[in-house]
N, C-alpha and C positions, 0 to 999 in steps of 0.2 A: 672837304670843308665841314661837312656836318660833324665830323668829329670835334673839330676845333670848337664849334659853337656849343656843342655838348660839354666839352671839357670847362668852358668859361662859365657856362650856367651853372655847373656843379661846384665850381670853385667859388661862385658867388653864394651858393645856398650854405657851402661849407663855412664860408667866413661869417654869414649872418648867424649861423648856429654857434660858432665860437664866440661871436660877439655877444649874443643873448646869455650864454654860459658865464662870460666875464662881468656882464651887469648883474647877474643873479648873484654870482660870487662877491662882487663889490657890496651889494645889500647885506649879505650875510655878514661879511667882515665888518661893515660899519655898525651893524647891531652888536656884533661880538665886542667891538671896541667902546661902545656906548655901555654895554654891561659891565665891562671891565673898569670903566671910569667910574660907574656908579658903586662897584665893589670897593675901588680904592677910597672913595669918599666916606663910605659907610665903616671903613676899617678904622678902629680905634687907635692902633698904635702904627708905628713905621713897619710896614711888612714889605721886604725886598721881594718876595715871591709875587705879591699881588702888583706892585710897582713894575716888575719885569713883564708880567703877562699883559699889562696895560700897554706898555711900550712895544710889545711884539705885536698886539692887535693894531695899533696905531701904524707900525711900519709897514704891516702887510696891506692894510687899506690904502695908504698912501702909495705903495708899489703898484697895486692894481689901478689905482687912479691915474698914476703916471702912464701905464701900459694903454689905459682907455684913451688917454689924450694922444698918444702916438698913434693909435689906431683910428682916431677921430671918431669915437663912438660917444654919442650924446645920451645921457640918461634923462628920462622923462619923469 
């Protein structure tokens, strides 16, 4: 029985660790997305590379957001 209790407590710690890493990654991707949007706004002419980078950053952020919602993680 003691083995099972230890296994579940370790599993809970591991989940919390990965949840914390996901939250940190979400904050970083949001910053990247905001920076890409600012760069896109500051670009004088139509630059496909800048627009592509903005869309990639946006997609990555929303993918992580969806994953956090599935894992029922709340950001403070």
